[in-house]
PDBQT receptor file of N, H, CA, C and O in Angstrom, charges set to zero:
ATOM      1  N   MET A   1     131.972 117.225  93.496  1.00  0.00    +0.000 N 
ATOM      2  CA  MET A   1     130.867 117.372  92.583  1.00  0.00    +0.000 C 
ATOM      3  C   MET A   1     129.725 116.459  93.047  1.00  0.00    +0.000 C 
ATOM      4  O   MET A   1     129.945 115.290  93.364  1.00  0.00    +0.000 OA
ATOM      5  N   THR A   2     128.520 117.000  93.082  1.00  0.00    +0.000 N 
ATOM      6  H   THR A   2     128.341 117.950  92.824  1.00  0.00    +0.000 HD
ATOM      7  CA  THR A   2     127.372 116.184  93.463  1.00  0.00    +0.000 C 
ATOM      8  C   THR A   2     126.587 115.821  92.199  1.00  0.00    +0.000 C 
ATOM      9  O   THR A   2     126.567 116.575  91.227  1.00  0.00    +0.000 OA
ATOM     10  N   HIS A   3     125.959 114.679  92.234  1.00  0.00    +0.000 N 
ATOM     11  H   HIS A   3     125.975 114.067  93.024  1.00  0.00    +0.000 HD
ATOM     12  CA  HIS A   3     125.175 114.222  91.086  1.00  0.00    +0.000 C 
ATOM     13  C   HIS A   3     123.696 114.433  91.385  1.00  0.00    +0.000 C 
ATOM     14  O   HIS A   3     123.204 114.049  92.446  1.00  0.00    +0.000 OA
ATOM     15  N   ARG A   4     123.012 115.034  90.456  1.00  0.00    +0.000 N 
ATOM     16  H   ARG A   4     123.412 115.345  89.595  1.00  0.00    +0.000 HD
ATOM     17  CA  ARG A   4     121.581 115.230  90.570  1.00  0.00    +0.000 C 
ATOM     18  C   ARG A   4     120.875 113.875  90.471  1.00  0.00    +0.000 C 
ATOM     19  O   ARG A   4     121.202 113.059  89.609  1.00  0.00    +0.000 OA
ATOM     20  N   ARG A   5     119.934 113.651  91.333  1.00  0.00    +0.000 N 
ATOM     21  H   ARG A   5     119.668 114.313  92.033  1.00  0.00    +0.000 HD
ATOM     22  CA  ARG A   5     119.155 112.423  91.292  1.00  0.00    +0.000 C 
ATOM     23  C   ARG A   5     118.355 112.364  90.007  1.00  0.00    +0.000 C 
ATOM     24  O   ARG A   5     117.807 113.376  89.570  1.00  0.00    +0.000 OA
ATOM     25  N   ASP A   6     118.283 111.218  89.409  1.00  0.00    +0.000 N 
ATOM     26  H   ASP A   6     118.729 110.396  89.764  1.00  0.00    +0.000 HD
ATOM     27  CA  ASP A   6     117.551 111.041  88.157  1.00  0.00    +0.000 C 
ATOM     28  C   ASP A   6     116.223 110.355  88.503  1.00  0.00    +0.000 C 
ATOM     29  O   ASP A   6     116.197 109.155  88.777  1.00  0.00    +0.000 OA
ATOM     30  N   ASN A   7     115.145 111.098  88.490  1.00  0.00    +0.000 N 
ATOM     31  H   ASN A   7     115.166 112.073  88.267  1.00  0.00    +0.000 HD
ATOM     32  CA  ASN A   7     113.833 110.559  88.841  1.00  0.00    +0.000 C 
ATOM     33  C   ASN A   7     113.391 109.444  87.942  1.00  0.00    +0.000 C 
ATOM     34  O   ASN A   7     112.812 108.467  88.417  1.00  0.00    +0.000 OA
ATOM     35  N   LEU A   8     113.652 109.557  86.607  1.00  0.00    +0.000 N 
ATOM     36  H   LEU A   8     114.123 110.351  86.221  1.00  0.00    +0.000 HD
ATOM     37  CA  LEU A   8     113.279 108.496  85.682  1.00  0.00    +0.000 C 
ATOM     38  C   LEU A   8     114.026 107.204  86.009  1.00  0.00    +0.000 C 
ATOM     39  O   LEU A   8     113.444 106.120  86.009  1.00  0.00    +0.000 OA
ATOM     40  N   TYR A   9     115.319 107.335  86.287  1.00  0.00    +0.000 N 
ATOM     41  H   TYR A   9     115.792 108.216  86.287  1.00  0.00    +0.000 HD
ATOM     42  CA  TYR A   9     116.108 106.163  86.634  1.00  0.00    +0.000 C 
ATOM     43  C   TYR A   9     115.595 105.525  87.918  1.00  0.00    +0.000 C 
ATOM     44  O   TYR A   9     115.480 104.302  88.006  1.00  0.00    +0.000 OA
ATOM     45  N   ASP A  10     115.285 106.358  88.919  1.00  0.00    +0.000 N 
ATOM     46  H   ASP A  10     115.378 107.351  88.847  1.00  0.00    +0.000 HD
ATOM     47  CA  ASP A  10     114.747 105.830  90.179  1.00  0.00    +0.000 C 
ATOM     48  C   ASP A  10     113.437 105.091  89.946  1.00  0.00    +0.000 C 
ATOM     49  O   ASP A  10     113.229 104.023  90.521  1.00  0.00    +0.000 OA
ATOM     50  N   CYS A  11     112.562 105.624  89.130  1.00  0.00    +0.000 N 
ATOM     51  H   CYS A  11     112.730 106.492  88.663  1.00  0.00    +0.000 HD
ATOM     52  CA  CYS A  11     111.289 104.957  88.826  1.00  0.00    +0.000 C 
ATOM     53  C   CYS A  11     111.542 103.653  88.085  1.00  0.00    +0.000 C 
ATOM     54  O   CYS A  11     110.899 102.639  88.356  1.00  0.00    +0.000 OA
ATOM     55  N   TYR A  12     112.467 103.686  87.163  1.00  0.00    +0.000 N 
ATOM     56  H   TYR A  12     112.989 104.510  86.943  1.00  0.00    +0.000 HD
ATOM     57  CA  TYR A  12     112.818 102.503  86.369  1.00  0.00    +0.000 C 
ATOM     58  C   TYR A  12     113.336 101.379  87.294  1.00  0.00    +0.000 C 
ATOM     59  O   TYR A  12     112.929 100.225  87.158  1.00  0.00    +0.000 OA
ATOM     60  N   MET A  13     114.205 101.716  88.201  1.00  0.00    +0.000 N 
ATOM     61  H   MET A  13     114.536 102.654  88.311  1.00  0.00    +0.000 HD
ATOM     62  CA  MET A  13     114.771 100.726  89.127  1.00  0.00    +0.000 C 
ATOM     63  C   MET A  13     113.732 100.228  90.121  1.00  0.00    +0.000 C 
ATOM     64  O   MET A  13     113.726  99.048  90.470  1.00  0.00    +0.000 OA
ATOM     65  N   ARG A  14     112.853 101.116  90.580  1.00  0.00    +0.000 N 
ATOM     66  H   ARG A  14     112.857 102.075  90.297  1.00  0.00    +0.000 HD
ATOM     67  CA  ARG A  14     111.783 100.719  91.498  1.00  0.00    +0.000 C 
ATOM     68  C   ARG A  14     110.828  99.729  90.788  1.00  0.00    +0.000 C 
ATOM     69  O   ARG A  14     110.420  98.726  91.375  1.00  0.00    +0.000 OA
ATOM     70  N   ALA A  15     110.490 100.017  89.560  1.00  0.00    +0.000 N 
ATOM     71  H   ALA A  15     110.822 100.831  89.083  1.00  0.00    +0.000 HD
ATOM     72  CA  ALA A  15     109.636  99.104  88.788  1.00  0.00    +0.000 C 
ATOM     73  C   ALA A  15     110.294  97.745  88.595  1.00  0.00    +0.000 C 
ATOM     74  O   ALA A  15     109.628  96.710  88.647  1.00  0.00    +0.000 OA
ATOM     75  N   TYR A  16     111.621  97.754  88.370  1.00  0.00    +0.000 N 
ATOM     76  H   TYR A  16     112.161  98.594  88.328  1.00  0.00    +0.000 HD
ATOM     77  CA  TYR A  16     112.363  96.510  88.240  1.00  0.00    +0.000 C 
ATOM     78  C   TYR A  16     112.260  95.689  89.539  1.00  0.00    +0.000 C 
ATOM     79  O   TYR A  16     111.933  94.502  89.523  1.00  0.00    +0.000 OA
ATOM     80  N   ARG A  17     112.552  96.365  90.661  1.00  0.00    +0.000 N 
ATOM     81  H   ARG A  17     112.818  97.329  90.674  1.00  0.00    +0.000 HD
ATOM     82  CA  ARG A  17     112.498  95.649  91.967  1.00  0.00    +0.000 C 
ATOM     83  C   ARG A  17     111.102  95.120  92.251  1.00  0.00    +0.000 C 
ATOM     84  O   ARG A  17     110.965  93.997  92.735  1.00  0.00    +0.000 OA
ATOM     85  N   GLU A  18     110.067  95.890  91.967  1.00  0.00    +0.000 N 
ATOM     86  H   GLU A  18     110.178  96.803  91.573  1.00  0.00    +0.000 HD
ATOM     87  CA  GLU A  18     108.703  95.452  92.211  1.00  0.00    +0.000 C 
ATOM     88  C   GLU A  18     108.401  94.212  91.360  1.00  0.00    +0.000 C 
ATOM     89  O   GLU A  18     107.790  93.260  91.847  1.00  0.00    +0.000 OA
ATOM     90  N   HIS A  19     108.816  94.222  90.127  1.00  0.00    +0.000 N 
ATOM     91  H   HIS A  19     109.311  94.995  89.731  1.00  0.00    +0.000 HD
ATOM     92  CA  HIS A  19     108.576  93.064  89.232  1.00  0.00    +0.000 C 
ATOM     93  C   HIS A  19     109.322  91.833  89.755  1.00  0.00    +0.000 C 
ATOM     94  O   HIS A  19     108.740  90.752  89.842  1.00  0.00    +0.000 OA
ATOM     95  N   VAL A  20     110.577  91.984  90.096  1.00  0.00    +0.000 N 
ATOM     96  H   VAL A  20     111.049  92.862  90.025  1.00  0.00    +0.000 HD
ATOM     97  CA  VAL A  20     111.376  90.858  90.576  1.00  0.00    +0.000 C 
ATOM     98  C   VAL A  20     110.838  90.313  91.869  1.00  0.00    +0.000 C 
ATOM     99  O   VAL A  20     110.753  89.097  92.043  1.00  0.00    +0.000 OA
ATOM    100  N   GLU A  21     110.467  91.201  92.792  1.00  0.00    +0.000 N 
ATOM    101  H   GLU A  21     110.536  92.188  92.650  1.00  0.00    +0.000 HD
ATOM    102  CA  GLU A  21     109.920  90.746  94.080  1.00  0.00    +0.000 C 
ATOM    103  C   GLU A  21     108.625  90.013  93.893  1.00  0.00    +0.000 C 
ATOM    104  O   GLU A  21     108.395  89.001  94.555  1.00  0.00    +0.000 OA
ATOM    105  N   HIS A  22     107.760  90.488  93.008  1.00  0.00    +0.000 N 
ATOM    106  H   HIS A  22     107.947  91.311  92.470  1.00  0.00    +0.000 HD
ATOM    107  CA  HIS A  22     106.499  89.789  92.745  1.00  0.00    +0.000 C 
ATOM    108  C   HIS A  22     106.773  88.414  92.128  1.00  0.00    +0.000 C 
ATOM    109  O   HIS A  22     106.221  87.407  92.570  1.00  0.00    +0.000 OA
ATOM    110  N   ALA A  23     107.623  88.383  91.112  1.00  0.00    +0.000 N 
ATOM    111  H   ALA A  23     108.072  89.201  90.752  1.00  0.00    +0.000 HD
ATOM    112  CA  ALA A  23     107.907  87.135  90.401  1.00  0.00    +0.000 C 
ATOM    113  C   ALA A  23     108.506  86.076  91.335  1.00  0.00    +0.000 C 
ATOM    114  O   ALA A  23     108.276  84.881  91.154  1.00  0.00    +0.000 OA
ATOM    115  N   ALA A  24     109.269  86.519  92.323  1.00  0.00    +0.000 N 
ATOM    116  H   ALA A  24     109.456  87.491  92.470  1.00  0.00    +0.000 HD
ATOM    117  CA  ALA A  24     109.890  85.564  93.248  1.00  0.00    +0.000 C 
ATOM    118  C   ALA A  24     108.866  84.828  94.082  1.00  0.00    +0.000 C 
ATOM    119  O   ALA A  24     109.127  83.710  94.525  1.00  0.00    +0.000 OA
ATOM    120  N   GLY A  25     107.699  85.426  94.309  1.00  0.00    +0.000 N 
ATOM    121  H   GLY A  25     107.486  86.335  93.949  1.00  0.00    +0.000 HD
ATOM    122  CA  GLY A  25     106.711  84.777  95.140  1.00  0.00    +0.000 C 
ATOM    123  C   GLY A  25     105.452  84.329  94.401  1.00  0.00    +0.000 C 
ATOM    124  O   GLY A  25     104.476  83.918  95.028  1.00  0.00    +0.000 OA
ATOM    125  N   CYS A  26     105.474  84.405  93.093  1.00  0.00    +0.000 N 
ATOM    126  H   CYS A  26     106.267  84.738  92.583  1.00  0.00    +0.000 HD
ATOM    127  CA  CYS A  26     104.274  84.044  92.299  1.00  0.00    +0.000 C 
ATOM    128  C   CYS A  26     104.604  82.875  91.369  1.00  0.00    +0.000 C 
ATOM    129  O   CYS A  26     105.469  82.979  90.499  1.00  0.00    +0.000 OA
ATOM    130  N   SER A  27     103.906  81.776  91.569  1.00  0.00    +0.000 N 
ATOM    131  H   SER A  27     103.204  81.691  92.275  1.00  0.00    +0.000 HD
ATOM    132  CA  SER A  27     104.225  80.594  90.764  1.00  0.00    +0.000 C 
ATOM    133  C   SER A  27     103.893  80.809  89.281  1.00  0.00    +0.000 C 
ATOM    134  O   SER A  27     104.530  80.200  88.422  1.00  0.00    +0.000 OA
ATOM    135  N   ALA A  28     102.930  81.645  88.971  1.00  0.00    +0.000 N 
ATOM    136  H   ALA A  28     102.413  82.140  89.669  1.00  0.00    +0.000 HD
ATOM    137  CA  ALA A  28     102.588  81.906  87.568  1.00  0.00    +0.000 C 
ATOM    138  C   ALA A  28     103.631  82.791  86.896  1.00  0.00    +0.000 C 
ATOM    139  O   ALA A  28     103.747  82.777  85.671  1.00  0.00    +0.000 OA
ATOM    140  N   CYS A  29     104.373  83.541  87.651  1.00  0.00    +0.000 N 
ATOM    141  H   CYS A  29     104.279  83.553  88.646  1.00  0.00    +0.000 HD
ATOM    142  CA  CYS A  29     105.349  84.507  87.081  1.00  0.00    +0.000 C 
ATOM    143  C   CYS A  29     106.789  84.004  87.092  1.00  0.00    +0.000 C 
ATOM    144  O   CYS A  29     107.705  84.742  86.726  1.00  0.00    +0.000 OA
ATOM    145  N   ARG A  30     106.995  82.766  87.504  1.00  0.00    +0.000 N 
ATOM    146  H   ARG A  30     106.252  82.167  87.801  1.00  0.00    +0.000 HD
ATOM    147  CA  ARG A  30     108.358  82.243  87.489  1.00  0.00    +0.000 C 
ATOM    148  C   ARG A  30     108.908  82.296  86.075  1.00  0.00    +0.000 C 
ATOM    149  O   ARG A  30     108.156  82.283  85.101  1.00  0.00    +0.000 OA
ATOM    150  N   ALA A  31     110.236  82.356  85.976  1.00  0.00    +0.000 N 
ATOM    151  H   ALA A  31     110.846  82.366  86.768  1.00  0.00    +0.000 HD
ATOM    152  CA  ALA A  31     110.883  82.491  84.681  1.00  0.00    +0.000 C 
ATOM    153  C   ALA A  31     110.582  81.327  83.735  1.00  0.00    +0.000 C 
ATOM    154  O   ALA A  31     110.618  81.507  82.518  1.00  0.00    +0.000 OA
ATOM    155  N   ASP A  32     110.285  80.138  84.265  1.00  0.00    +0.000 N 
ATOM    156  H   ASP A  32     110.256  79.991  85.254  1.00  0.00    +0.000 HD
ATOM    157  CA  ASP A  32     110.028  78.991  83.403  1.00  0.00    +0.000 C 
ATOM    158  C   ASP A  32     108.559  78.871  82.977  1.00  0.00    +0.000 C 
ATOM    159  O   ASP A  32     108.198  77.928  82.273  1.00  0.00    +0.000 OA
ATOM    160  N   GLN A  33     107.730  79.795  83.388  1.00  0.00    +0.000 N 
ATOM    161  H   GLN A  33     108.023  80.561  83.960  1.00  0.00    +0.000 HD
ATOM    162  CA  GLN A  33     106.324  79.811  82.979  1.00  0.00    +0.000 C 
ATOM    163  C   GLN A  33     106.134  80.723  81.787  1.00  0.00    +0.000 C 
ATOM    164  O   GLN A  33     106.892  81.674  81.592  1.00  0.00    +0.000 OA
ATOM    165  N   HIS A  34     105.127  80.433  80.997  1.00  0.00    +0.000 N 
ATOM    166  H   HIS A  34     104.511  79.661  81.156  1.00  0.00    +0.000 HD
ATOM    167  CA  HIS A  34     104.904  81.196  79.766  1.00  0.00    +0.000 C 
ATOM    168  C   HIS A  34     103.850  82.281  79.884  1.00  0.00    +0.000 C 
ATOM    169  O   HIS A  34     103.784  83.173  79.038  1.00  0.00    +0.000 OA
ATOM    170  N   ARG A  35     103.033  82.220  80.912  1.00  0.00    +0.000 N 
ATOM    171  H   ARG A  35     103.086  81.495  81.600  1.00  0.00    +0.000 HD
ATOM    172  CA  ARG A  35     101.970  83.209  81.083  1.00  0.00    +0.000 C 
ATOM    173  C   ARG A  35     101.975  83.761  82.521  1.00  0.00    +0.000 C 
ATOM    174  O   ARG A  35     101.549  83.083  83.456  1.00  0.00    +0.000 OA
ATOM    175  N   PRO A  36     102.462  84.998  82.679  1.00  0.00    +0.000 N 
ATOM    176  CA  PRO A  36     102.444  85.578  84.003  1.00  0.00    +0.000 C 
ATOM    177  C   PRO A  36     101.020  85.904  84.456  1.00  0.00    +0.000 C 
ATOM    178  O   PRO A  36     100.108  86.001  83.635  1.00  0.00    +0.000 OA
ATOM    179  N   CYS A  37     100.843  86.068  85.730  1.00  0.00    +0.000 N 
ATOM    180  H   CYS A  37     101.584  85.989  86.396  1.00  0.00    +0.000 HD
ATOM    181  CA  CYS A  37      99.526  86.488  86.233  1.00  0.00    +0.000 C 
ATOM    182  C   CYS A  37      99.251  87.932  85.817  1.00  0.00    +0.000 C 
ATOM    183  O   CYS A  37     100.143  88.614  85.312  1.00  0.00    +0.000 OA
ATOM    184  N   GLU A  38      98.054  88.385  86.020  1.00  0.00    +0.000 N 
ATOM    185  H   GLU A  38      97.330  87.831  86.430  1.00  0.00    +0.000 HD
ATOM    186  CA  GLU A  38      97.674  89.730  85.595  1.00  0.00    +0.000 C 
ATOM    187  C   GLU A  38      98.514  90.811  86.298  1.00  0.00    +0.000 C 
ATOM    188  O   GLU A  38      98.930  91.785  85.673  1.00  0.00    +0.000 OA
ATOM    189  N   THR A  39      98.751  90.630  87.581  1.00  0.00    +0.000 N 
ATOM    190  H   THR A  39      98.412  89.838  88.090  1.00  0.00    +0.000 HD
ATOM    191  CA  THR A  39      99.569  91.590  88.316  1.00  0.00    +0.000 C 
ATOM    192  C   THR A  39     100.992  91.577  87.810  1.00  0.00    +0.000 C 
ATOM    193  O   THR A  39     101.588  92.637  87.617  1.00  0.00    +0.000 OA
ATOM    194  N   GLY A  40     101.546  90.406  87.593  1.00  0.00    +0.000 N 
ATOM    195  H   GLY A  40     101.062  89.545  87.751  1.00  0.00    +0.000 HD
ATOM    196  CA  GLY A  40     102.917  90.275  87.124  1.00  0.00    +0.000 C 
ATOM    197  C   GLY A  40     103.088  90.882  85.733  1.00  0.00    +0.000 C 
ATOM    198  O   GLY A  40     104.096  91.531  85.456  1.00  0.00    +0.000 OA
ATOM    199  N   ALA A  41     102.113  90.672  84.868  1.00  0.00    +0.000 N 
ATOM    200  H   ALA A  41     101.294  90.144  85.093  1.00  0.00    +0.000 HD
ATOM    201  CA  ALA A  41     102.180  91.227  83.500  1.00  0.00    +0.000 C 
ATOM    202  C   ALA A  41     102.144  92.748  83.574  1.00  0.00    +0.000 C 
ATOM    203  O   ALA A  41     102.873  93.411  82.836  1.00  0.00    +0.000 OA
ATOM    204  N   GLY A  42     101.326  93.309  84.434  1.00  0.00    +0.000 N 
ATOM    205  H   GLY A  42     100.733  92.770  85.033  1.00  0.00    +0.000 HD
ATOM    206  CA  GLY A  42     101.265  94.773  84.592  1.00  0.00    +0.000 C 
ATOM    207  C   GLY A  42     102.569  95.346  85.127  1.00  0.00    +0.000 C 
ATOM    208  O   GLY A  42     103.043  96.383  84.662  1.00  0.00    +0.000 OA
ATOM    209  N   LEU A  43     103.146  94.655  86.115  1.00  0.00    +0.000 N 
ATOM    210  H   LEU A  43     102.762  93.813  86.492  1.00  0.00    +0.000 HD
ATOM    211  CA  LEU A  43     104.434  95.110  86.663  1.00  0.00    +0.000 C 
ATOM    212  C   LEU A  43     105.529  95.042  85.621  1.00  0.00    +0.000 C 
ATOM    213  O   LEU A  43     106.349  95.955  85.526  1.00  0.00    +0.000 OA
ATOM    214  N   PHE A  44     105.559  93.971  84.832  1.00  0.00    +0.000 N 
ATOM    215  H   PHE A  44     104.893  93.229  84.909  1.00  0.00    +0.000 HD
ATOM    216  CA  PHE A  44     106.562  93.872  83.794  1.00  0.00    +0.000 C 
ATOM    217  C   PHE A  44     106.369  94.943  82.721  1.00  0.00    +0.000 C 
ATOM    218  O   PHE A  44     107.339  95.550  82.268  1.00  0.00    +0.000 OA
ATOM    219  N   ASP A  45     105.123  95.176  82.316  1.00  0.00    +0.000 N 
ATOM    220  H   ASP A  45     104.335  94.684  82.684  1.00  0.00    +0.000 HD
ATOM    221  CA  ASP A  45     104.867  96.202  81.293  1.00  0.00    +0.000 C 
ATOM    222  C   ASP A  45     105.311  97.586  81.771  1.00  0.00    +0.000 C 
ATOM    223  O   ASP A  45     105.879  98.364  81.005  1.00  0.00    +0.000 OA
ATOM    224  N   ALA A  46     105.044  97.884  83.053  1.00  0.00    +0.000 N 
ATOM    225  H   ALA A  46     104.583  97.252  83.676  1.00  0.00    +0.000 HD
ATOM    226  CA  ALA A  46     105.483  99.177  83.597  1.00  0.00    +0.000 C 
ATOM    227  C   ALA A  46     107.012  99.265  83.584  1.00  0.00    +0.000 C 
ATOM    228  O   ALA A  46     107.574 100.287  83.191  1.00  0.00    +0.000 OA
ATOM    229  N   PHE A  47     107.671  98.210  84.009  1.00  0.00    +0.000 N 
ATOM    230  H   PHE A  47     107.215  97.380  84.328  1.00  0.00    +0.000 HD
ATOM    231  CA  PHE A  47     109.147  98.174  84.012  1.00  0.00    +0.000 C 
ATOM    232  C   PHE A  47     109.677  98.348  82.582  1.00  0.00    +0.000 C 
ATOM    233  O   PHE A  47     110.582  99.149  82.352  1.00  0.00    +0.000 OA
ATOM    234  N   ALA A  48     109.123  97.610  81.634  1.00  0.00    +0.000 N 
ATOM    235  H   ALA A  48     108.387  96.959  81.820  1.00  0.00    +0.000 HD
ATOM    236  CA  ALA A  48     109.604  97.669  80.244  1.00  0.00    +0.000 C 
ATOM    237  C   ALA A  48     109.421  99.063  79.642  1.00  0.00    +0.000 C 
ATOM    238  O   ALA A  48     110.299  99.553  78.933  1.00  0.00    +0.000 OA
ATOM    239  N   ALA A  49     108.286  99.699  79.922  1.00  0.00    +0.000 N 
ATOM    240  H   ALA A  49     107.572  99.301  80.498  1.00  0.00    +0.000 HD
ATOM    241  CA  ALA A  49     108.037 101.036  79.391  1.00  0.00    +0.000 C 
ATOM    242  C   ALA A  49     109.024 102.050  79.964  1.00  0.00    +0.000 C 
ATOM    243  O   ALA A  49     109.544 102.898  79.239  1.00  0.00    +0.000 OA
ATOM    244  N   LEU A  50     109.279 101.957  81.269  1.00  0.00    +0.000 N 
ATOM    245  H   LEU A  50     108.857 101.268  81.858  1.00  0.00    +0.000 HD
ATOM    246  CA  LEU A  50     110.241 102.875  81.888  1.00  0.00    +0.000 C 
ATOM    247  C   LEU A  50     111.653 102.603  81.403  1.00  0.00    +0.000 C 
ATOM    248  O   LEU A  50     112.430 103.538  81.211  1.00  0.00    +0.000 OA
ATOM    249  N   GLN A  51     111.996 101.344  81.203  1.00  0.00    +0.000 N 
ATOM    250  H   GLN A  51     111.365 100.584  81.359  1.00  0.00    +0.000 HD
ATOM    251  CA  GLN A  51     113.317 101.019  80.701  1.00  0.00    +0.000 C 
ATOM    252  C   GLN A  51     113.502 101.573  79.268  1.00  0.00    +0.000 C 
ATOM    253  O   GLN A  51     114.540 102.151  78.948  1.00  0.00    +0.000 OA
ATOM    254  N   ASP A  52     112.494 101.388  78.433  1.00  0.00    +0.000 N 
ATOM    255  H   ASP A  52     111.650 100.919  78.693  1.00  0.00    +0.000 HD
ATOM    256  CA  ASP A  52     112.556 101.918  77.072  1.00  0.00    +0.000 C 
ATOM    257  C   ASP A  52     112.738 103.433  77.087  1.00  0.00    +0.000 C 
ATOM    258  O   ASP A  52     113.566 103.966  76.349  1.00  0.00    +0.000 OA
ATOM    259  N   GLU A  53     111.974 104.121  77.919  1.00  0.00    +0.000 N 
ATOM    260  H   GLU A  53     111.302 103.688  78.519  1.00  0.00    +0.000 HD
ATOM    261  CA  GLU A  53     112.064 105.564  78.005  1.00  0.00    +0.000 C 
ATOM    262  C   GLU A  53     113.463 106.000  78.495  1.00  0.00    +0.000 C 
ATOM    263  O   GLU A  53     114.058 106.926  77.945  1.00  0.00    +0.000 OA
ATOM    264  N   TYR A  54     113.962 105.337  79.509  1.00  0.00    +0.000 N 
ATOM    265  H   TYR A  54     113.478 104.584  79.956  1.00  0.00    +0.000 HD
ATOM    266  CA  TYR A  54     115.275 105.696  80.056  1.00  0.00    +0.000 C 
ATOM    267  C   TYR A  54     116.387 105.466  79.015  1.00  0.00    +0.000 C 
ATOM    268  O   TYR A  54     117.241 106.329  78.812  1.00  0.00    +0.000 OA
ATOM    269  N   LEU A  55     116.365 104.313  78.370  1.00  0.00    +0.000 N 
ATOM    270  H   LEU A  55     115.671 103.612  78.535  1.00  0.00    +0.000 HD
ATOM    271  CA  LEU A  55     117.396 104.008  77.382  1.00  0.00    +0.000 C 
ATOM    272  C   LEU A  55     117.314 104.919  76.159  1.00  0.00    +0.000 C 
ATOM    273  O   LEU A  55     118.339 105.289  75.586  1.00  0.00    +0.000 OA
ATOM    274  N   ALA A  56     116.108 105.276  75.767  1.00  0.00    +0.000 N 
ATOM    275  H   ALA A  56     115.275 104.977  76.233  1.00  0.00    +0.000 HD
ATOM    276  CA  ALA A  56     115.946 106.232  74.658  1.00  0.00    +0.000 C 
ATOM    277  C   ALA A  56     116.550 107.592  75.025  1.00  0.00    +0.000 C 
ATOM    278  O   ALA A  56     117.213 108.233  74.210  1.00  0.00    +0.000 OA
ATOM    279  N   ARG A  57     116.308 108.011  76.252  1.00  0.00    +0.000 N 
ATOM    280  H   ARG A  57     115.770 107.490  76.915  1.00  0.00    +0.000 HD
ATOM    281  CA  ARG A  57     116.869 109.289  76.687  1.00  0.00    +0.000 C 
ATOM    282  C   ARG A  57     118.400 109.238  76.709  1.00  0.00    +0.000 C 
ATOM    283  O   ARG A  57     119.059 110.188  76.289  1.00  0.00    +0.000 OA
ATOM    284  N   LEU A  58     118.962 108.133  77.198  1.00  0.00    +0.000 N 
ATOM    285  H   LEU A  58     118.427 107.361  77.540  1.00  0.00    +0.000 HD
ATOM    286  CA  LEU A  58     120.414 108.031  77.189  1.00  0.00    +0.000 C 
ATOM    287  C   LEU A  58     120.996 108.067  75.743  1.00  0.00    +0.000 C 
ATOM    288  O   LEU A  58     122.010 108.715  75.484  1.00  0.00    +0.000 OA
ATOM    289  N   ALA A  59     120.329 107.360  74.834  1.00  0.00    +0.000 N 
ATOM    290  H   ALA A  59     119.506 106.833  75.045  1.00  0.00    +0.000 HD
ATOM    291  CA  ALA A  59     120.780 107.360  73.464  1.00  0.00    +0.000 C 
ATOM    292  C   ALA A  59     120.713 108.761  72.846  1.00  0.00    +0.000 C 
ATOM    293  O   ALA A  59     121.612 109.172  72.112  1.00  0.00    +0.000 OA
ATOM    294  N   ALA A  60     119.642 109.477  73.154  1.00  0.00    +0.000 N 
ATOM    295  H   ALA A  60     118.912 109.143  73.750  1.00  0.00    +0.000 HD
ATOM    296  CA  ALA A  60     119.534 110.840  72.638  1.00  0.00    +0.000 C 
ATOM    297  C   ALA A  60     120.592 111.769  73.177  1.00  0.00    +0.000 C 
ATOM    298  O   ALA A  60     121.052 112.671  72.476  1.00  0.00    +0.000 OA
ATOM    299  N   GLN A  61     120.982 111.554  74.420  1.00  0.00    +0.000 N 
ATOM    300  H   GLN A  61     120.608 110.821  74.989  1.00  0.00    +0.000 HD
ATOM    301  CA  GLN A  61     122.031 112.399  75.037  1.00  0.00    +0.000 C 
ATOM    302  C   GLN A  61     123.390 112.125  74.417  1.00  0.00    +0.000 C 
ATOM    303  O   GLN A  61     124.251 113.004  74.451  1.00  0.00    +0.000 OA
ATOM    304  N   GLN A  62     123.616 110.969  73.865  1.00  0.00    +0.000 N 
ATOM    305  H   GLN A  62     122.917 110.255  73.838  1.00  0.00    +0.000 HD
ATOM    306  CA  GLN A  62     124.910 110.608  73.290  1.00  0.00    +0.000 C 
ATOM    307  C   GLN A  62     125.033 111.041  71.832  1.00  0.00    +0.000 C 
ATOM    308  O   GLN A  62     126.107 110.923  71.243  1.00  0.00    +0.000 OA
ATOM    309  N   ARG A  63     123.979 111.526  71.260  1.00  0.00    +0.000 N 
ATOM    310  H   ARG A  63     123.106 111.622  71.739  1.00  0.00    +0.000 HD
ATOM    311  CA  ARG A  63     124.040 111.968  69.848  1.00  0.00    +0.000 C 
ATOM    312  C   ARG A  63     124.630 113.328  69.758  1.00  0.00    +0.000 C 
ATOM    313  O   ARG A  63     124.766 113.870  68.661  1.00  0.00    +0.000 OA
TER     314      ARG A  63
């Protein structure tokens, strides 16, 4: 059996990697800082929105 690729999941994971990679090299976006840079905030917002959408879809499928 083959599994169909999930484009939303792929986008969600790509957004996560982009956020983590940026945060690793940005002193304003380190975990111990309270205010990320503008780029870091945008990357995190994109990741969070995709995560919310993906998890909502999973929850709806389980109903």
